[in-house]
N, C-alpha and C positions, 0 to 999 in steps of 0.2 A: 633265739638262734644266734650263734656267734657269726660275725661277718666273715665272708669267704676271703680271708687274707688280702683285704683291699689295700692295706697300708703300703704294701710294696708293689702294687700293680702300676707298671709303667709301660705305656704303648706308644711312646713317641717314635715317629719316623723322620728321617732326614735324607736329603739326597743331593747328588750332583747330577749334571745333565750332559748328554751328548747329542750331537746333531749330525744329520747327513742328508745330502740331497738324494732323493730317490733316483734309482737308475731305470726309471720308466720313460715312456715316450713323453714328449712335450704335450701340454694340454692348455687350453684357453682359460681354464679356471683352476690353477694350482692351489693346493691346500697346505696348511701347516697341520701335521698330524702329531698327536701326543699319545704315547703309550708308556706303560710302566714296566720296570724291572725291579725284582725283589732280590737284593744281593746279600747273601749271608756272610760274605767275606769283606764287605765294605766297613770301614772303620766306624766304630761306635762313638757318637759325638754328644756333647752336652748342649745346653741351650745357647751357648755362644758359638757353637760350631767347632769347638776344641775337642780333641780326642779325649774320651772319658773312660776311666776304668770302672768296674762294678763297685759301688759303695760298700764299705765294710758292713758285714752282717747281711748283705743282700746276695741273691743269686739270680741268674737269668737263663733263658733258653731262647733259641732262634726258632720262631714259629714257622710252620709250613703255610704260607699265605695262600688264600683262595681269591680274595677280591679287595679292591680299594675304590674309594670314591673321593672326589674333591669338589669343593663348592666354588672355587675361585682360582683363576690363573692370571698372573700379570708378568709381562715382559718388562725387565728393569734395566734402564740404560746404564746407570752408574751406581756405585756403592752408597752414594749420598741420596739416591732417589727415595723419597718417602712412600709409604704404602698408599696406593690409589693415584700416585703421581706418574706412574709408568703407563704402559699400554695394557689395559685390562682387556683380555681376549675372551674371557668366559666368566659367567656368573650364573650359578644354579637358581632355579625358581624358589621363591620363598613366599610365606604368607605371614599375616599378623600373628604375633606370638600370643600365647594364653596369658591372661592376667596373672600377675605375680611371678612370672618366669624370670624377670629381670632383664629381658631382652625385647626389643621392638618387633623382631621378625624371627622366623624359624625356617630352616631349610625343609623343603617338602621331600621327604625321603622317597615317596612313591614315584616322584618325577626325576630323582637323582640318577646321574649316570654312574654305573658301577662296572668295573672291568677287572679281569684277571691279567696276570703278567703276559706281555707280548701281544695282547689284544688291543685294537684301536679303542681309545677312550674318547677322543675328541678330534674333530676336524673343523678347522677354521679357514675359510678362503683367505689366501694371502692378500688379495686385493682389499680386505677389510682391516688389514694391519698397517699402521703408520710406518712408512720406511724409516729405517734408522739402524743403529748399532745397539745391541742389548747384550750386557755382560752377565746378567742374572735372570732367574725366573723365580717367582713366588707362587706358591700354591697353598690353598687352605684345605687341608685334609679333613674330611668329615666322617668317614666310616672305614673300618677295616675288619676283614673276617679272616681267621686263621685257625689251624689246628695246632694244638699243643699236647704235651704228654704230662701225665701226673701219676702219683701213687695214692692209693686209697688205704688209709691206715686204720688201726684199732677195730679190726673185724672181730666178731665174737667167736668163741670156740664152738665147734671143733675145727673151724677153718683156720688156715694160716693167718697170722696176725696182720698181713698186708696183702693187698692186690696191686702189684707194681706194673709200671709201664703201660698205663691206660691212656686212651685217646679221648680228647674232647675238643669241641669247637667253640671258640670265643668270638662274638660279634661285638664290636665296640663303636660307639658314636662319640668321636672325639672333636667334632665341630662345635661351634659356640652354642647352638641350640637347634634341635632337629624335631620336626613334627613326624611322628611315626604312626602310620595306621597299623601295619603289621610287617614283620620282616622274617626271613628264613635265617635261622642260626646254622644248623647243620642239616639234620633230617627233619627237624621240627620247626613249625611256624609259631611265632609269638605275636599276639595281638596287644597293641598299646592304646591306640586312638588318643594320643596326647603328645605334648612337648616333653622332650627330655634334654637336659642340659649336658654340656661337655663332660664326659666321663661316664655316661651310662653304658652298661655292658651286660651282655647275656651270655651264659655259659651252658653248654649242652654236653654232659658227659656221655660217652658211648662205651659203657662197661662190658666186660665179658659177661656172658650169661652164666648163672641165673641172676647175677647182681643187677643187671639193667632192669630186669623185670621187677625186682624188689624196689628199686629206686623209682620206677614209674608208678608203683602202687602208692607211694607217699607223695609223689610229685607228678601227677598225670600229664602235665604239660611237657615234662622231660627237660625243663629249662630252669635255671636259677638266674635271676637278674638282680643287680644292685647298682648303686651310684657310687663311683669312685670319688674320693675327696678332692677338693680343689687343689690344683698344683700336681696332680698325679700324672699329667701328660707332658712330656718333654717337647718343647717347641724350639726348633733350631733357627736362630737368628744371628748369623755371623756378622750382620751389618749394624748390630747394636752399638758397637764402638764408634760407628760413624754417624750416630745420631738417629738411627732409623728405629722407631718405636712401633711395636705391634699393638693392635687393638686387643683389649681384654677378651680372653676366650676364643680368639679367632682361629687358633691352630694353624697360623700361616708359617709355613717352613720356606726357607730360602736356599737355593742352590746356585752355583756358578757354572756357566758353560765352560767346557774345556777350551773353547775359543769362542769369541764373540759371535753372536748370532746376527748376521747381516741380512736385513730385509731391504731390497732395492726398489721393489714395486714392479720390477721388470722380470720377475721369475717366470719360467715356463715349465718347471717341474715341481712336484710336491716335495715338501721338506718334512722329515720325520724327526721328532724329538723323543729320545728315550730318556725318561726320568728314572734314575737309578736310586732307589730307596734302600738305605741300610736297614736290614732286619736282624743285624748281629746282636743277639742277646736283647732284642727289643721288648720281650716279655719279662718282667722283672718283679721279684717279691722279696719280702723279708724272710730270710732263710734261718728260722729259729733253731734248727738242729744241725745246721752247717753241713748238710749232705749234698748240696748242690742240686737238689731235685725238689719239684713242687709237690708237697704232701698235703693231702686233704684228709681231714678227720671224718670217719664215716658217720658218726652220730652228730657232730657239731655242724658239719658242713653240708653233707648230703642228706642226712637224716633218713636213712633207709628204714622206715618204720616197718615193723612186723618181721624183720629178718630173724630175730631170735625164735619167734613162734614158728616160722617156716622151718627153721633148722630142727626145732623140737619135733615137729610133725614128721619131717624126713627121717629123723632117727628112730621114731616110733614105728614108722612103716618099715 
């Protein structure tokens, strides 16, 4: 079976941050709240945080995001602050990695926090954060789930040669290493019970009928999953020019506050941080026919077995 267009798969995210003090009543235990925004209009950046055009021969689309998860958050005082030298305010639960994974630990997906846009992702008491001025924030993104559109090509006669503008859901694990018991892709659940390294993804097409029924005959799980090649995930690090080096496979992305986040230790109200992730053409592939659309081959990619036989029976009836 031909691989499902993995070479051009890029699911990197990048963000800037905004902050505001909530307009609520004073409280004796104010919190720092973190929530996500998925911005289709935010500029598309490369790994150095510079605006990036689509590479020659590639195409992209802006997914409809459903959820995001992060393993790690760090408030960063200056552009010279190394990873882990700032104020680490959150770290997800991990366990020992499987032998041969190349990592010592794996994020436990069953215990990971997962959130949609605008929903609270994390709350940390401000009293637990060291007072100071923070110019940046770092986050290690571990998982994302989004809907994308595609065309199904090379259908057999007497059907039209293509089934265009179909919807599918892609779930991708872009953290360094994740232990997955099971996870929901779209409508279907996939069971793994093992570690998966950065770049593991699962795709669930939701075809028009009767094509979805044909697909499920050959793939009862309704899900296709593969491992993206190393280097297929864009990690945005605008502080690299200042000597900040990211750990291998960490998927730590860095964003700047529009104004420095000041924590005094005397806060009486909650503070909400909205992390604005650019999803502008964040799903990317090698565009072999230069049509700007994601095309899947019916036989090579989805392998809808029995479609010809079904059609013959339909014509005979």
